[in-house]
N, CA, C and O atoms as a Tripos MOL2 file, in Angstrom:
@<TRIPOS>MOLECULE
protein
  320   319    80     0     0
PROTEIN
NO_CHARGES

@<TRIPOS>ATOM
      1 N          92.3200  109.3540   82.7310 N.3       1 MET1
      2 CA         91.6390  109.6190   83.9770 C.3       1 MET1
      3 C          91.5880  108.3210   84.7900 C.2       1 MET1
      4 O          91.2240  107.2690   84.2650 O.2       1 MET1
      5 N          91.9420  108.4000   86.0240 N.am      2 ASN2
      6 CA         91.9420  107.1630   86.8600 C.3       2 ASN2
      7 C          90.5450  106.9290   87.4760 C.2       2 ASN2
      8 O          89.6810  107.8050   87.5150 O.2       2 ASN2
      9 N          90.4010  105.7280   87.9330 N.am      3 ARG3
     10 CA         89.1010  105.2570   88.4700 C.3       3 ARG3
     11 C          88.5900  106.1520   89.6570 C.2       3 ARG3
     12 O          87.4030  106.4660   89.7510 O.2       3 ARG3
     13 N          89.5290  106.5380   90.5400 N.am      4 ASP4
     14 CA         89.1280  107.4090   91.6680 C.3       4 ASP4
     15 C          88.5360  108.6950   91.1880 C.2       4 ASP4
     16 O          87.5070  109.1390   91.6960 O.2       4 ASP4
     17 N          89.1810  109.3120   90.1980 N.am      5 GLU5
     18 CA         88.6970  110.5960   89.6650 C.3       5 GLU5
     19 C          87.3210  110.3800   88.9750 C.2       5 GLU5
     20 O          86.4250  111.2120   89.1200 O.2       5 GLU5
     21 N          87.1610  109.2940   88.2470 N.am      6 ILE6
     22 CA         85.8840  108.9870   87.6410 C.3       6 ILE6
     23 C          84.7840  108.8890   88.7140 C.2       6 ILE6
     24 O          83.7070  109.4650   88.5600 O.2       6 ILE6
     25 N          85.0620  108.1730   89.7700 N.am      7 TYR7
     26 CA         84.0420  107.9840   90.8440 C.3       7 TYR7
     27 C          83.8140  109.3030   91.5910 C.2       7 TYR7
     28 O          82.6830  109.5740   91.9940 O.2       7 TYR7
     29 N          84.8100  110.1060   91.7820 N.am      8 ARG8
     30 CA         84.5840  111.4120   92.4280 C.3       8 ARG8
     31 C          83.6020  112.2440   91.6140 C.2       8 ARG8
     32 O          82.6790  112.8500   92.1590 O.2       8 ARG8
     33 N          83.8150  112.2650   90.2920 N.am      9 ARG9
     34 CA         82.9530  113.0540   89.4180 C.3       9 ARG9
     35 C          81.5920  112.3890   89.2380 C.2       9 ARG9
     36 O          80.5840  113.0930   89.1710 O.2       9 ARG9
     37 N          81.5240  111.0620   89.1570 N.am     10 LEU10
     38 CA         80.2550  110.3740   89.0670 C.3      10 LEU10
     39 C          79.4210  110.6120   90.3330 C.2      10 LEU10
     40 O          78.2140  110.8330   90.2340 O.2      10 LEU10
     41 N          80.0230  110.5730   91.4840 N.am     11 ASN11
     42 CA         79.2580  110.8240   92.7050 C.3      11 ASN11
     43 C          78.6670  112.2210   92.6950 C.2      11 ASN11
     44 O          77.5200  112.4100   93.1020 O.2      11 ASN11
     45 N          79.4360  113.2100   92.2320 N.am     12 ASP12
     46 CA         78.8940  114.5480   92.1270 C.3      12 ASP12
     47 C          77.6850  114.6470   91.1870 C.2      12 ASP12
     48 O          76.7060  115.3420   91.4610 O.2      12 ASP12
     49 N          77.7970  113.9170   90.0620 N.am     13 VAL13
     50 CA         76.6510  113.9390   89.0850 C.3      13 VAL13
     51 C          75.4680  113.2610   89.7280 C.2      13 VAL13
     52 O          74.3670  113.8070   89.6590 O.2      13 VAL13
     53 N          75.6190  112.1110   90.3490 N.am     14 PHE14
     54 CA         74.4960  111.3870   90.9580 C.3      14 PHE14
     55 C          73.8640  112.2400   92.0610 C.2      14 PHE14
     56 O          72.6380  112.2950   92.1580 O.2      14 PHE14
     57 N          74.6710  112.9060   92.8910 N.am     15 ARG15
     58 CA         74.1520  113.7370   93.9360 C.3      15 ARG15
     59 C          73.3280  114.8870   93.4090 C.2      15 ARG15
     60 O          72.2920  115.2340   93.9750 O.2      15 ARG15
     61 N          73.7980  115.4850   92.3100 N.am     16 ASP16
     62 CA         73.0890  116.5790   91.7020 C.3      16 ASP16
     63 C          71.7750  116.0620   91.0520 C.2      16 ASP16
     64 O          70.7120  116.6350   91.2890 O.2      16 ASP16
     65 N          71.8410  115.0530   90.2870 N.am     17 VAL17
     66 CA         70.6290  114.5470   89.5410 C.3      17 VAL17
     67 C          69.5760  114.0670   90.5260 C.2      17 VAL17
     68 O          68.3880  114.2970   90.3040 O.2      17 VAL17
     69 N          69.9720  113.4070   91.6070 N.am     18 PHE18
     70 CA         69.0100  112.8400   92.5190 C.3      18 PHE18
     71 C          68.7260  113.7760   93.7010 C.2      18 PHE18
     72 O          67.8590  113.4720   94.5200 O.2      18 PHE18
     73 N          69.4320  114.8970   93.8060 N.am     19 GLY19
     74 CA         69.2010  115.8530   94.8880 C.3      19 GLY19
     75 C          69.4720  115.2850   96.2700 C.2      19 GLY19
     76 O          68.7990  115.6120   97.2480 O.2      19 GLY19
     77 N          70.4860  114.4180   96.3180 N.am     20 ASP20
     78 CA         70.8370  113.7530   97.5680 C.3      20 ASP20
     79 C          72.3340  113.7850   97.7970 C.2      20 ASP20
     80 O          73.0780  113.0290   97.1730 O.2      20 ASP20
     81 N          72.7730  114.6410   98.6730 N.am     21 GLY21
     82 CA         74.2420  114.7730   98.9150 C.3      21 GLY21
     83 C          74.8470  113.5790   99.5880 C.2      21 GLY21
     84 O          76.0710  113.5330   99.7170 O.2      21 GLY21
     85 N          74.0790  112.6050  100.0300 N.am     22 GLY22
     86 CA         74.5860  111.4170  100.6710 C.3      22 GLY22
     87 C          74.8620  110.2270   99.7470 C.2      22 GLY22
     88 O          75.3690  109.1960  100.1890 O.2      22 GLY22
     89 N          74.5360  110.3710   98.5070 N.am     23 ILE23
     90 CA         74.6880  109.2680   97.5860 C.3      23 ILE23
     91 C          76.1940  109.0000   97.3810 C.2      23 ILE23
     92 O          77.0010  109.9160   97.2230 O.2      23 ILE23
     93 N          76.5220  107.7120   97.3940 N.am     24 SER24
     94 CA         77.8970  107.2940   97.1110 C.3      24 SER24
     95 C          77.8450  106.0300   96.2590 C.2      24 SER24
     96 O          77.4980  104.9630   96.7650 O.2      24 SER24
     97 N          78.1840  106.1340   94.9740 N.am     25 VAL25
     98 CA         78.0450  104.9810   94.1330 C.3      25 VAL25
     99 C          79.4070  104.2530   94.0280 C.2      25 VAL25
    100 O          80.4670  104.8240   94.2860 O.2      25 VAL25
    101 N          79.3210  102.9540   93.6320 N.am     26 ASN26
    102 CA         80.4870  102.1400   93.4400 C.3      26 ASN26
    103 C          80.2330  101.1970   92.2760 C.2      26 ASN26
    104 O          79.1990  101.3030   91.6160 O.2      26 ASN26
    105 N          81.1450  100.2870   92.0130 N.am     27 ASP27
    106 CA         81.0460   99.3980   90.8930 C.3      27 ASP27
    107 C          79.7470   98.5990   90.9140 C.2      27 ASP27
    108 O          79.2270   98.2700   89.8480 O.2      27 ASP27
    109 N          79.2180   98.2830   92.0550 N.am     28 HIS28
    110 CA         78.0640   97.4020   92.1530 C.3      28 HIS28
    111 C          76.7160   98.1240   92.2750 C.2      28 HIS28
    112 O          75.6740   97.4690   92.3080 O.2      28 HIS28
    113 N          76.7190   99.4590   92.3430 N.am     29 THR29
    114 CA         75.4740  100.2030   92.5030 C.3      29 THR29
    115 C          74.5590  100.0190   91.2440 C.2      29 THR29
    116 O          75.0170  100.1080   90.1050 O.2      29 THR29
    117 N          73.2790   99.7660   91.5010 N.am     30 THR30
    118 CA         72.3160   99.6310   90.4310 C.3      30 THR30
    119 C          71.1350  100.6040   90.7280 C.2      30 THR30
    120 O          71.0980  101.2520   91.7730 O.2      30 THR30
    121 N          70.2040  100.6780   89.8000 N.am     31 ALA31
    122 CA         69.0620  101.5260   89.9860 C.3      31 ALA31
    123 C          68.2760  101.1220   91.2180 C.2      31 ALA31
    124 O          67.6670  101.9850   91.8500 O.2      31 ALA31
    125 N          68.2600   99.8580   91.5860 N.am     32 ALA32
    126 CA         67.5150   99.3780   92.7680 C.3      32 ALA32
    127 C          68.0850   99.9500   94.0190 C.2      32 ALA32
    128 O          67.3940   99.9870   95.0370 O.2      32 ALA32
    129 N          69.3420  100.4110   93.9980 N.am     33 ASP33
    130 CA         69.9810  100.9010   95.2160 C.3      33 ASP33
    131 C          69.7050  102.3820   95.5110 C.2      33 ASP33
    132 O          70.0020  102.8700   96.6020 O.2      33 ASP33
    133 N          69.1340  103.0920   94.5270 N.am     34 ILE34
    134 CA         68.9240  104.5490   94.7070 C.3      34 ILE34
    135 C          67.4990  104.9010   94.5300 C.2      34 ILE34
    136 O          66.9120  104.6300   93.4830 O.2      34 ILE34
    137 N          66.9020  105.5240   95.5690 N.am     35 ASP35
    138 CA         65.5300  105.9300   95.5130 C.3      35 ASP35
    139 C          65.3130  106.9670   94.3610 C.2      35 ASP35
    140 O          66.0670  107.9320   94.2280 O.2      35 ASP35
    141 N          64.2850  106.7330   93.5620 N.am     36 GLY36
    142 CA         63.9360  107.6550   92.5050 C.3      36 GLY36
    143 C          64.6250  107.3650   91.1910 C.2      36 GLY36
    144 O          64.4190  108.0870   90.2150 O.2      36 GLY36
    145 N          65.4370  106.3290   91.1420 N.am     37 TRP37
    146 CA         66.1550  106.0340   89.8710 C.3      37 TRP37
    147 C          65.1700  105.2300   89.0130 C.2      37 TRP37
    148 O          65.1670  103.9990   89.0230 O.2      37 TRP37
    149 N          64.3430  105.9610   88.2760 N.am     38 ASP38
    150 CA         63.4520  105.3010   87.3280 C.3      38 ASP38
    151 C          63.9080  105.5690   85.8930 C.2      38 ASP38
    152 O          64.9940  106.1090   85.6820 O.2      38 ASP38
    153 N          63.0850  105.1970   84.9030 N.am     39 SER39
    154 CA         63.4900  105.3220   83.5040 C.3      39 SER39
    155 C          63.6960  106.7970   83.1100 C.2      39 SER39
    156 O          64.6380  107.1210   82.3860 O.2      39 SER39
    157 N          62.8300  107.6680   83.5800 N.am     40 LEU40
    158 CA         62.9990  109.1120   83.2260 C.3      40 LEU40
    159 C          64.2490  109.6590   83.8740 C.2      40 LEU40
    160 O          65.0410  110.3330   83.2160 O.2      40 LEU40
    161 N          64.4420  109.3860   85.1390 N.am     41 ARG41
    162 CA         65.6370  109.8610   85.8260 C.3      41 ARG41
    163 C          66.9220  109.2770   85.2020 C.2      41 ARG41
    164 O          67.9760  109.9140   85.2020 O.2      41 ARG41
    165 N          66.8010  108.0680   84.6820 N.am     42 HIS42
    166 CA         67.9610  107.4280   84.0070 C.3      42 HIS42
    167 C          68.3780  108.2480   82.8190 C.2      42 HIS42
    168 O          69.5730  108.4380   82.5930 O.2      42 HIS42
    169 N          67.4360  108.7370   82.0560 N.am     43 ILE43
    170 CA         67.7580  109.5680   80.8900 C.3      43 ILE43
    171 C          68.4540  110.8450   81.2980 C.2      43 ILE43
    172 O          69.4380  111.2530   80.6800 O.2      43 ILE43
    173 N          67.9360  111.4860   82.3530 N.am     44 THR44
    174 CA         68.5430  112.7030   82.9250 C.3      44 THR44
    175 C          69.9560  112.4490   83.4160 C.2      44 THR44
    176 O          70.8650  113.2520   83.2030 O.2      44 THR44
    177 N          70.1180  111.3030   84.0830 N.am     45 LEU45
    178 CA         71.4390  110.9150   84.6020 C.3      45 LEU45
    179 C          72.4300  110.7140   83.4930 C.2      45 LEU45
    180 O          73.5460  111.2310   83.5370 O.2      45 LEU45
    181 N          72.0110  109.9390   82.4680 N.am     46 LEU46
    182 CA         72.9510  109.7280   81.3640 C.3      46 LEU46
    183 C          73.3510  110.9870   80.6530 C.2      46 LEU46
    184 O          74.5220  111.1520   80.3100 O.2      46 LEU46
    185 N          72.4290  111.8720   80.4220 N.am     47 ALA47
    186 CA         72.7240  113.1650   79.8270 C.3      47 ALA47
    187 C          73.6970  113.9600   80.6610 C.2      47 ALA47
    188 O          74.6170  114.5760   80.1240 O.2      47 ALA47
    189 N          73.5020  113.9560   82.0140 N.am     48 ALA48
    190 CA         74.4180  114.6750   82.8990 C.3      48 ALA48
    191 C          75.7770  114.0650   82.8800 C.2      48 ALA48
    192 O          76.7640  114.8000   82.9070 O.2      48 ALA48
    193 N          75.8950  112.7380   82.8330 N.am     49 ILE49
    194 CA         77.2070  112.0480   82.7720 C.3      49 ILE49
    195 C          77.8810  112.3800   81.4520 C.2      49 ILE49
    196 O          79.0800  112.6600   81.4410 O.2      49 ILE49
    197 N          77.1450  112.3600   80.3230 N.am     50 GLU50
    198 CA         77.7270  112.7170   79.0340 C.3      50 GLU50
    199 C          78.2630  114.1020   79.0560 C.2      50 GLU50
    200 O          79.3450  114.3430   78.5190 O.2      50 GLU50
    201 N          77.5560  115.0400   79.6580 N.am     51 ASP51
    202 CA         78.0540  116.4230   79.7490 C.3      51 ASP51
    203 C          79.2890  116.5280   80.6450 C.2      51 ASP51
    204 O          80.2550  117.2130   80.3080 O.2      51 ASP51
    205 N          79.2460  115.8450   81.7840 N.am     52 GLU52
    206 CA         80.4020  115.9100   82.7040 C.3      52 GLU52
    207 C          81.6510  115.3830   82.0900 C.2      52 GLU52
    208 O          82.7110  115.9820   82.2730 O.2      52 GLU52
    209 N          81.5930  114.2780   81.3570 N.am     53 PHE53
    210 CA         82.7690  113.6510   80.8560 C.3      53 PHE53
    211 C          83.0060  113.8620   79.3720 C.2      53 PHE53
    212 O          83.9620  113.3240   78.8130 O.2      53 PHE53
    213 N          82.1490  114.6370   78.7300 N.am     54 ASP54
    214 CA         82.2500  114.9220   77.2810 C.3      54 ASP54
    215 C          82.3440  113.6280   76.4710 C.2      54 ASP54
    216 O          83.2280  113.4530   75.6330 O.2      54 ASP54
    217 N          81.3980  112.7270   76.7560 N.am     55 ILE55
    218 CA         81.2900  111.4410   76.0880 C.3      55 ILE55
    219 C          79.8390  111.2920   75.5420 C.2      55 ILE55
    220 O          78.9710  112.1310   75.7820 O.2      55 ILE55
    221 N          79.6360  110.2250   74.8260 N.am     56 GLU56
    222 CA         78.2710  109.9140   74.3300 C.3      56 GLU56
    223 C          78.0080  108.4210   74.4680 C.2      56 GLU56
    224 O          78.7800  107.6020   73.9700 O.2      56 GLU56
    225 N          76.9260  108.0710   75.1410 N.am     57 PHE57
    226 CA         76.5530  106.6820   75.2830 C.3      57 PHE57
    227 C          75.6850  106.3340   74.0530 C.2      57 PHE57
    228 O          74.8360  107.1230   73.6390 O.2      57 PHE57
    229 N          75.9130  105.1490   73.4850 N.am     58 SER58
    230 CA         75.0300  104.6890   72.3860 C.3      58 SER58
    231 C          73.7770  104.1070   73.0780 C.2      58 SER58
    232 O          73.7980  103.7350   74.2510 O.2      58 SER58
    233 N          72.7070  104.0500   72.3040 N.am     59 MET59
    234 CA         71.4550  103.4470   72.8020 C.3      59 MET59
    235 C          71.6880  102.0270   73.2480 C.2      59 MET59
    236 O          71.2040  101.6150   74.3010 O.2      59 MET59
    237 N          72.4310  101.2700   72.4510 N.am     60 GLY60
    238 CA         72.6800   99.8580   72.7860 C.3      60 GLY60
    239 C          73.4120   99.7410   74.1240 C.2      60 GLY60
    240 O          73.0710   98.8710   74.9260 O.2      60 GLY60
    241 N          74.4080  100.5910   74.3880 N.am     61 LEU61
    242 CA         75.1240  100.5680   75.6140 C.3      61 LEU61
    243 C          74.2650  100.9340   76.8130 C.2      61 LEU61
    244 O          74.3980  100.3440   77.8850 O.2      61 LEU61
    245 N          73.3890  101.9050   76.6290 N.am     62 THR62
    246 CA         72.5420  102.3280   77.7460 C.3      62 THR62
    247 C          71.6460  101.1690   78.2230 C.2      62 THR62
    248 O          71.3520  101.0760   79.4150 O.2      62 THR62
    249 N          71.2310  100.3270   77.3490 N.am     63 VAL63
    250 CA         70.3320   99.2380   77.7830 C.3      63 VAL63
    251 C          71.1470   98.0070   78.2490 C.2      63 VAL63
    252 O          70.6010   97.1510   78.9460 O.2      63 VAL63
    253 N          72.3770   97.9090   77.8960 N.am     64 ARG64
    254 CA         73.2430   96.7800   78.3260 C.3      64 ARG64
    255 C          73.8910   97.0070   79.6640 C.2      64 ARG64
    256 O          74.1960   96.0380   80.3590 O.2      64 ARG64
    257 N          74.1220   98.2630   80.0670 N.am     65 MET65
    258 CA         74.7970   98.5170   81.3210 C.3      65 MET65
    259 C          73.9550   98.0590   82.5060 C.2      65 MET65
    260 O          72.7990   98.4500   82.6630 O.2      65 MET65
    261 N          74.5760   97.2130   83.3400 N.am     66 LYS66
    262 CA         73.8540   96.6180   84.4860 C.3      66 LYS66
    263 C          74.1320   97.3490   85.7930 C.2      66 LYS66
    264 O          73.3530   97.2460   86.7400 O.2      66 LYS66
    265 N          75.2130   98.0710   85.8470 N.am     67 ASN67
    266 CA         75.5680   98.7130   87.1010 C.3      67 ASN67
    267 C          76.4800   99.9120   86.8320 C.2      67 ASN67
    268 O          76.8680  100.1550   85.6890 O.2      67 ASN67
    269 N          76.8140  100.6470   87.8660 N.am     68 VAL68
    270 CA         77.6280  101.8580   87.7510 C.3      68 VAL68
    271 C          79.0630  101.4890   87.3470 C.2      68 VAL68
    272 O          79.7530  102.2800   86.7050 O.2      68 VAL68
    273 N          79.4970  100.3050   87.7210 N.am     69 GLY69
    274 CA         80.8170   99.8570   87.3240 C.3      69 GLY69
    275 C          80.9760   99.7730   85.8450 C.2      69 GLY69
    276 O          82.0360  100.1010   85.3130 O.2      69 GLY69
    277 N          79.9280   99.3320   85.1500 N.am     70 GLU70
    278 CA         79.9910   99.2640   83.6920 C.3      70 GLU70
    279 C          80.0220  100.6690   83.0520 C.2      70 GLU70
    280 O          80.6580  100.8820   82.0200 O.2      70 GLU70
    281 N          79.3050  101.6350   83.7060 N.am     71 MET71
    282 CA         79.3700  103.0340   83.2670 C.3      71 MET71
    283 C          80.8280  103.4860   83.4530 C.2      71 MET71
    284 O          81.3990  104.0870   82.5420 O.2      71 MET71
    285 N          81.4310  103.2140   84.5960 N.am     72 ALA72
    286 CA         82.7750  103.6910   84.8580 C.3      72 ALA72
    287 C          83.7630  103.0590   83.9140 C.2      72 ALA72
    288 O          84.7250  103.7110   83.5070 O.2      72 ALA72
    289 N          83.5600  101.8230   83.5570 N.am     73 ASP73
    290 CA         84.4090  101.1590   82.5750 C.3      73 ASP73
    291 C          84.3680  101.8550   81.2530 C.2      73 ASP73
    292 O          85.4120  102.0740   80.6390 O.2      73 ASP73
    293 N          83.1900  102.2120   80.7900 N.am     74 PHE74
    294 CA         83.0340  102.8990   79.5090 C.3      74 PHE74
    295 C          83.7020  104.2870   79.5800 C.2      74 PHE74
    296 O          84.3920  104.6950   78.6450 O.2      74 PHE74
    297 N          83.4920  105.0000   80.6870 N.am     75 ILE75
    298 CA         84.0330  106.3360   80.8530 C.3      75 ILE75
    299 C          85.5830  106.2560   80.8240 C.2      75 ILE75
    300 O          86.2630  107.0720   80.2030 O.2      75 ILE75
    301 N          86.0890  105.2360   81.5240 N.am     76 GLU76
    302 CA         87.5540  105.0760   81.5750 C.3      76 GLU76
    303 C          88.0890  104.8520   80.1730 C.2      76 GLU76
    304 O          89.1130  105.4340   79.8150 O.2      76 GLU76
    305 N          87.4360  104.0320   79.3690 N.am     77 GLU77
    306 CA         87.8860  103.7520   78.0100 C.3      77 GLU77
    307 C          87.8350  105.0280   77.1400 C.2      77 GLU77
    308 O          88.7560  105.3350   76.3830 O.2      77 GLU77
    309 N          86.7030  105.7550   77.2920 N.am     78 GLU78
    310 CA         86.4580  106.9260   76.4580 C.3      78 GLU78
    311 C          87.3750  108.1260   76.8350 C.2      78 GLU78
    312 O          87.5740  109.0110   76.0030 O.2      78 GLU78
    313 N          87.9140  108.1730   78.0270 N.am     79 THR79
    314 CA         88.6690  109.3410   78.4260 C.3      79 THR79
    315 C          90.1470  109.0910   78.5050 C.2      79 THR79
    316 O          90.8770  109.8630   79.1270 O.2      79 THR79
    317 N          90.6070  108.0150   77.8800 N.am     80 ARG80
    318 CA         92.0730  107.6870   77.8660 C.3      80 ARG80
    319 C          92.7520  108.5800   76.9000 C.2      80 ARG80
    320 O          93.9670  108.4880   76.7230 O.2      80 ARG80
@<TRIPOS>BOND
     1     1     2 1
     2     2     3 1
     3     3     4 2
     4     3     5 am
     5     5     6 1
     6     6     7 1
     7     7     8 2
     8     7     9 am
     9     9    10 1
    10    10    11 1
    11    11    12 2
    12    11    13 am
    13    13    14 1
    14    14    15 1
    15    15    16 2
    16    15    17 am
    17    17    18 1
    18    18    19 1
    19    19    20 2
    20    19    21 am
    21    21    22 1
    22    22    23 1
    23    23    24 2
    24    23    25 am
    25    25    26 1
    26    26    27 1
    27    27    28 2
    28    27    29 am
    29    29    30 1
    30    30    31 1
    31    31    32 2
    32    31    33 am
    33    33    34 1
    34    34    35 1
    35    35    36 2
    36    35    37 am
    37    37    38 1
    38    38    39 1
    39    39    40 2
    40    39    41 am
    41    41    42 1
    42    42    43 1
    43    43    44 2
    44    43    45 am
    45    45    46 1
    46    46    47 1
    47    47    48 2
    48    47    49 am
    49    49    50 1
    50    50    51 1
    51    51    52 2
    52    51    53 am
    53    53    54 1
    54    54    55 1
    55    55    56 2
    56    55    57 am
    57    57    58 1
    58    58    59 1
    59    59    60 2
    60    59    61 am
    61    61    62 1
    62    62    63 1
    63    63    64 2
    64    63    65 am
    65    65    66 1
    66    66    67 1
    67    67    68 2
    68    67    69 am
    69    69    70 1
    70    70    71 1
    71    71    72 2
    72    71    73 am
    73    73    74 1
    74    74    75 1
    75    75    76 2
    76    75    77 am
    77    77    78 1
    78    78    79 1
    79    79    80 2
    80    79    81 am
    81    81    82 1
    82    82    83 1
    83    83    84 2
    84    83    85 am
    85    85    86 1
    86    86    87 1
    87    87    88 2
    88    87    89 am
    89    89    90 1
    90    90    91 1
    91    91    92 2
    92    91    93 am
    93    93    94 1
    94    94    95 1
    95    95    96 2
    96    95    97 am
    97    97    98 1
    98    98    99 1
    99    99   100 2
   100    99   101 am
   101   101   102 1
   102   102   103 1
   103   103   104 2
   104   103   105 am
   105   105   106 1
   106   106   107 1
   107   107   108 2
   108   107   109 am
   109   109   110 1
   110   110   111 1
   111   111   112 2
   112   111   113 am
   113   113   114 1
   114   114   115 1
   115   115   116 2
   116   115   117 am
   117   117   118 1
   118   118   119 1
   119   119   120 2
   120   119   121 am
   121   121   122 1
   122   122   123 1
   123   123   124 2
   124   123   125 am
   125   125   126 1
   126   126   127 1
   127   127   128 2
   128   127   129 am
   129   129   130 1
   130   130   131 1
   131   131   132 2
   132   131   133 am
   133   133   134 1
   134   134   135 1
   135   135   136 2
   136   135   137 am
   137   137   138 1
   138   138   139 1
   139   139   140 2
   140   139   141 am
   141   141   142 1
   142   142   143 1
   143   143   144 2
   144   143   145 am
   145   145   146 1
   146   146   147 1
   147   147   148 2
   148   147   149 am
   149   149   150 1
   150   150   151 1
   151   151   152 2
   152   151   153 am
   153   153   154 1
   154   154   155 1
   155   155   156 2
   156   155   157 am
   157   157   158 1
   158   158   159 1
   159   159   160 2
   160   159   161 am
   161   161   162 1
   162   162   163 1
   163   163   164 2
   164   163   165 am
   165   165   166 1
   166   166   167 1
   167   167   168 2
   168   167   169 am
   169   169   170 1
   170   170   171 1
   171   171   172 2
   172   171   173 am
   173   173   174 1
   174   174   175 1
   175   175   176 2
   176   175   177 am
   177   177   178 1
   178   178   179 1
   179   179   180 2
   180   179   181 am
   181   181   182 1
   182   182   183 1
   183   183   184 2
   184   183   185 am
   185   185   186 1
   186   186   187 1
   187   187   188 2
   188   187   189 am
   189   189   190 1
   190   190   191 1
   191   191   192 2
   192   191   193 am
   193   193   194 1
   194   194   195 1
   195   195   196 2
   196   195   197 am
   197   197   198 1
   198   198   199 1
   199   199   200 2
   200   199   201 am
   201   201   202 1
   202   202   203 1
   203   203   204 2
   204   203   205 am
   205   205   206 1
   206   206   207 1
   207   207   208 2
   208   207   209 am
   209   209   210 1
   210   210   211 1
   211   211   212 2
   212   211   213 am
   213   213   214 1
   214   214   215 1
   215   215   216 2
   216   215   217 am
   217   217   218 1
   218   218   219 1
   219   219   220 2
   220   219   221 am
   221   221   222 1
   222   222   223 1
   223   223   224 2
   224   223   225 am
   225   225   226 1
   226   226   227 1
   227   227   228 2
   228   227   229 am
   229   229   230 1
   230   230   231 1
   231   231   232 2
   232   231   233 am
   233   233   234 1
   234   234   235 1
   235   235   236 2
   236   235   237 am
   237   237   238 1
   238   238   239 1
   239   239   240 2
   240   239   241 am
   241   241   242 1
   242   242   243 1
   243   243   244 2
   244   243   245 am
   245   245   246 1
   246   246   247 1
   247   247   248 2
   248   247   249 am
   249   249   250 1
   250   250   251 1
   251   251   252 2
   252   251   253 am
   253   253   254 1
   254   254   255 1
   255   255   256 2
   256   255   257 am
   257   257   258 1
   258   258   259 1
   259   259   260 2
   260   259   261 am
   261   261   262 1
   262   262   263 1
   263   263   264 2
   264   263   265 am
   265   265   266 1
   266   266   267 1
   267   267   268 2
   268   267   269 am
   269   269   270 1
   270   270   271 1
   271   271   272 2
   272   271   273 am
   273   273   274 1
   274   274   275 1
   275   275   276 2
   276   275   277 am
   277   277   278 1
   278   278   279 1
   279   279   280 2
   280   279   281 am
   281   281   282 1
   282   282   283 1
   283   283   284 2
   284   283   285 am
   285   285   286 1
   286   286   287 1
   287   287   288 2
   288   287   289 am
   289   289   290 1
   290   290   291 1
   291   291   292 2
   292   291   293 am
   293   293   294 1
   294   294   295 1
   295   295   296 2
   296   295   297 am
   297   297   298 1
   298   298   299 1
   299   299   300 2
   300   299   301 am
   301   301   302 1
   302   302   303 1
   303   303   304 2
   304   303   305 am
   305   305   306 1
   306   306   307 1
   307   307   308 2
   308   307   309 am
   309   309   310 1
   310   310   311 1
   311   311   312 2
   312   311   313 am
   313   313   314 1
   314   314   315 1
   315   315   316 2
   316   315   317 am
   317   317   318 1
   318   318   319 1
   319   319   320 2
@<TRIPOS>SUBSTRUCTURE
     1 MET1         2 RESIDUE 1 A MET
     2 ASN2         6 RESIDUE 1 A ASN
     3 ARG3        10 RESIDUE 1 A ARG
     4 ASP4        14 RESIDUE 1 A ASP
     5 GLU5        18 RESIDUE 1 A GLU
     6 ILE6        22 RESIDUE 1 A ILE
     7 TYR7        26 RESIDUE 1 A TYR
     8 ARG8        30 RESIDUE 1 A ARG
     9 ARG9        34 RESIDUE 1 A ARG
    10 LEU10       38 RESIDUE 1 A LEU
    11 ASN11       42 RESIDUE 1 A ASN
    12 ASP12       46 RESIDUE 1 A ASP
    13 VAL13       50 RESIDUE 1 A VAL
    14 PHE14       54 RESIDUE 1 A PHE
    15 ARG15       58 RESIDUE 1 A ARG
    16 ASP16       62 RESIDUE 1 A ASP
    17 VAL17       66 RESIDUE 1 A VAL
    18 PHE18       70 RESIDUE 1 A PHE
    19 GLY19       74 RESIDUE 1 A GLY
    20 ASP20       78 RESIDUE 1 A ASP
    21 GLY21       82 RESIDUE 1 A GLY
    22 GLY22       86 RESIDUE 1 A GLY
    23 ILE23       90 RESIDUE 1 A ILE
    24 SER24       94 RESIDUE 1 A SER
    25 VAL25       98 RESIDUE 1 A VAL
    26 ASN26      102 RESIDUE 1 A ASN
    27 ASP27      106 RESIDUE 1 A ASP
    28 HIS28      110 RESIDUE 1 A HIS
    29 THR29      114 RESIDUE 1 A THR
    30 THR30      118 RESIDUE 1 A THR
    31 ALA31      122 RESIDUE 1 A ALA
    32 ALA32      126 RESIDUE 1 A ALA
    33 ASP33      130 RESIDUE 1 A ASP
    34 ILE34      134 RESIDUE 1 A ILE
    35 ASP35      138 RESIDUE 1 A ASP
    36 GLY36      142 RESIDUE 1 A GLY
    37 TRP37      146 RESIDUE 1 A TRP
    38 ASP38      150 RESIDUE 1 A ASP
    39 SER39      154 RESIDUE 1 A SER
    40 LEU40      158 RESIDUE 1 A LEU
    41 ARG41      162 RESIDUE 1 A ARG
    42 HIS42      166 RESIDUE 1 A HIS
    43 ILE43      170 RESIDUE 1 A ILE
    44 THR44      174 RESIDUE 1 A THR
    45 LEU45      178 RESIDUE 1 A LEU
    46 LEU46      182 RESIDUE 1 A LEU
    47 ALA47      186 RESIDUE 1 A ALA
    48 ALA48      190 RESIDUE 1 A ALA
    49 ILE49      194 RESIDUE 1 A ILE
    50 GLU50      198 RESIDUE 1 A GLU
    51 ASP51      202 RESIDUE 1 A ASP
    52 GLU52      206 RESIDUE 1 A GLU
    53 PHE53      210 RESIDUE 1 A PHE
    54 ASP54      214 RESIDUE 1 A ASP
    55 ILE55      218 RESIDUE 1 A ILE
    56 GLU56      222 RESIDUE 1 A GLU
    57 PHE57      226 RESIDUE 1 A PHE
    58 SER58      230 RESIDUE 1 A SER
    59 MET59      234 RESIDUE 1 A MET
    60 GLY60      238 RESIDUE 1 A GLY
    61 LEU61      242 RESIDUE 1 A LEU
    62 THR62      246 RESIDUE 1 A THR
    63 VAL63      250 RESIDUE 1 A VAL
    64 ARG64      254 RESIDUE 1 A ARG
    65 MET65      258 RESIDUE 1 A MET
    66 LYS66      262 RESIDUE 1 A LYS
    67 ASN67      266 RESIDUE 1 A ASN
    68 VAL68      270 RESIDUE 1 A VAL
    69 GLY69      274 RESIDUE 1 A GLY
    70 GLU70      278 RESIDUE 1 A GLU
    71 MET71      282 RESIDUE 1 A MET
    72 ALA72      286 RESIDUE 1 A ALA
    73 ASP73      290 RESIDUE 1 A ASP
    74 PHE74      294 RESIDUE 1 A PHE
    75 ILE75      298 RESIDUE 1 A ILE
    76 GLU76      302 RESIDUE 1 A GLU
    77 GLU77      306 RESIDUE 1 A GLU
    78 GLU78      310 RESIDUE 1 A GLU
    79 THR79      314 RESIDUE 1 A THR
    80 ARG80      318 RESIDUE 1 A ARG
């Protein structure tokens, strides 16, 4: 799966989880950039991403990821 496809699908997930059709994430997007992205919403978001891409984030990875780009990197690796 290429990066453009990953971001198309990630944007759909983010829009659904946050209820905001205007969200557009990129490599540098962090929780500070999106209203309502708190720890509880983060769990919901990760579960939705796991479902969308049929992957599983480890606990260690979830706390190490600093931005959406790192999420996309992991998804890219897992979906090759």
